[in-house]
C-alpha positions in Angstrom: 179.4 -9.0 69.6 177.9 -6.8 66.9 181.5 -5.2 65.9 180.7 -1.6 67.0 180.2 -2.1 70.9 182.0 -4.0 73.5 180.0 -6.5 75.5 179.7 -4.3 78.5 178.4 -1.6 76.4 175.8 -3.8 74.7 174.7 -5.1 78.2 174.5 -1.4 79.5 172.3 -0.6 76.3 170.3 -3.5 76.9 169.6 -2.5 80.6 168.8 1.0 79.8 166.4 -0.1 77.2 164.7 -2.7 79.6 164.4 0.1 82.2 162.8 2.6 79.7 160.4 -0.2 78.4 159.4 -1.1 82.1 159.1 2.6 83.0 156.8 3.3 79.9 154.7 0.3 80.7 154.2 1.2 84.2 153.3 4.8 83.2 150.9 3.7 80.5 149.3 1.0 82.8 148.9 3.7 85.7 147.4 6.1 83.1 145.1 3.6 81.7 144.0 2.5 85.0 143.2 5.9 86.0 141.3 6.7 82.9 139.2 3.4 83.2 138.3 4.1 86.8 137.1 7.7 86.0 135.0 6.2 83.1 133.6 3.8 85.5 132.8 6.6 88.1 131.1 8.6 85.3 129.1 5.6 84.2 127.9 5.0 87.7 127.1 8.7 88.3 125.1 8.8 85.1 123.0 5.8 86.3 122.5 7.3 89.8 121.5 10.7 88.3 119.1 8.9 85.9 117.5 7.1 88.7 117.0 10.1 90.7 116.0 12.7 88.0 114.9 10.6 85.2 116.2 10.1 81.7 119.2 12.5 81.1 119.6 14.5 78.1 122.5 14.1 75.7 124.3 17.3 76.9 124.1 16.0 80.6 125.3 12.6 79.7 128.4 14.0 77.7 129.2 16.5 80.4 129.6 13.6 83.0 131.3 11.4 80.6 134.0 14.0 80.1 134.4 15.3 83.7 137.3 15.0 85.8 137.4 12.7 88.7 137.3 15.6 90.9 134.1 16.9 89.3 132.4 13.4 89.5 133.3 13.2 93.2 131.8 16.6 93.8 128.8 15.9 92.0 128.2 12.4 93.5 128.6 14.2 97.0 126.0 16.7 96.1 123.6 13.8 95.1 124.4 11.9 98.3 123.7 15.0 100.4 120.2 15.3 99.0 120.5 17.9 96.2 117.0 18.6 94.8 117.5 19.3 91.1 120.2 18.2 88.5 121.0 21.9 88.2 121.9 22.0 92.0 124.5 19.0 91.3 125.9 20.3 88.2 126.3 23.9 89.2 130.2 24.0 89.8 
């Protein structure tokens, strides 16, 4: 006993701290996983666009790298549906 809190209170504090730690860990893991997935999708889209249209300029690479997951899905869908130009794909 630490002299300030009875054992039951110490146990409650420890349990609360553990719960907060687990919650924070889970939230951090989920956020990191989602960010990693988006980065991977952006990298794949960049590769596919370069394969279809040739070397991409830095602005296009940066735009794809900083795109949301929704933008990446939209652009990948346009590419898969046969968009003829890079401007057709990125015009959203």
